[in-house]
N, C-alpha and C positions, 0 to 999 in steps of 0.2 A: 504494500500500500504506500503510495507516495503522498507527501505532504502537499497541501494546496498552498498557493502563493500567499494566502491570507494568514496562514499559521506562522507563528514566530518561534524562534529558538531562544532559549534562556542562556544568558552568559553571566557567570559569577566570577568576581575577582576579589582577591584579598589585598587590602592596602594597609599601610601603617596608619596608626591613629592620627599622626600629624598630617599625613596626606589626605585622610578623610576630612579633617577639619578644614584644610585648605580648599578642597573640592567643594565642600559644603558652603564655605565663605564665598567663593567665586560664583557658585550657583545662585546663592541668595543675592549677591550683587547684581546678577543679570536677571533676577526675578523669575527664576525657573527652578524646577526640582533638580536634585542631583542626577536623577535618571536622564532628564532632558539635557542637562549641561554636558554630561559625559557622552551621550549619543551624538549631540551636535559637535562636540570636540573631535570625536572619532571620525565622524563623517567628513568634517573639514580636513582632517589629516589625510584621510583616504583620498579625497578629491585633490589635495595638493600633491600627494605622491603620484597620483595618476597623471596630473598635469606635468610634473617633472619628467615622468617616464615618456610622455608624448613629446615634450620639448627635446629631450635627449635623442629620441628617435629622429626627430626632424633635423637637429643639428648634425647628427651622424650622417644622415643622407646628404644634407647640404655640403658637409665637409668632403664627402666622396665626390660629389659633382664638381665642387670648386677645385679640388685637387686635380681632377681630370682636365679642367679648363686651364689651370695655371701651370701644370706640369708639362711644359712643352718648350722646345728650343727657342721660340720667338720671345717668350716671357722670361727665359733664363737670364737675360741681360739685367733684369730688375733684381735678381737675387743678390747681386753684389753692391747694391746701393745702400 
């Protein structure tokens, strides 16, 4: 039996008391529950990581293309400037 997309998974983590207080303080400062604050923080981090991954892929590809364009005898004269 497969889970439907509406079902959720439970995630439990153990944190140090001082970390819990800090998370609770930041959540209160933002006017949200600890649950909402942690989920938003994790989602933000995941999206940033995905963005970095995409940027890295783009620059790697661009680097390959530019290397092919610049790596020729005609442009070799600029290497000594």
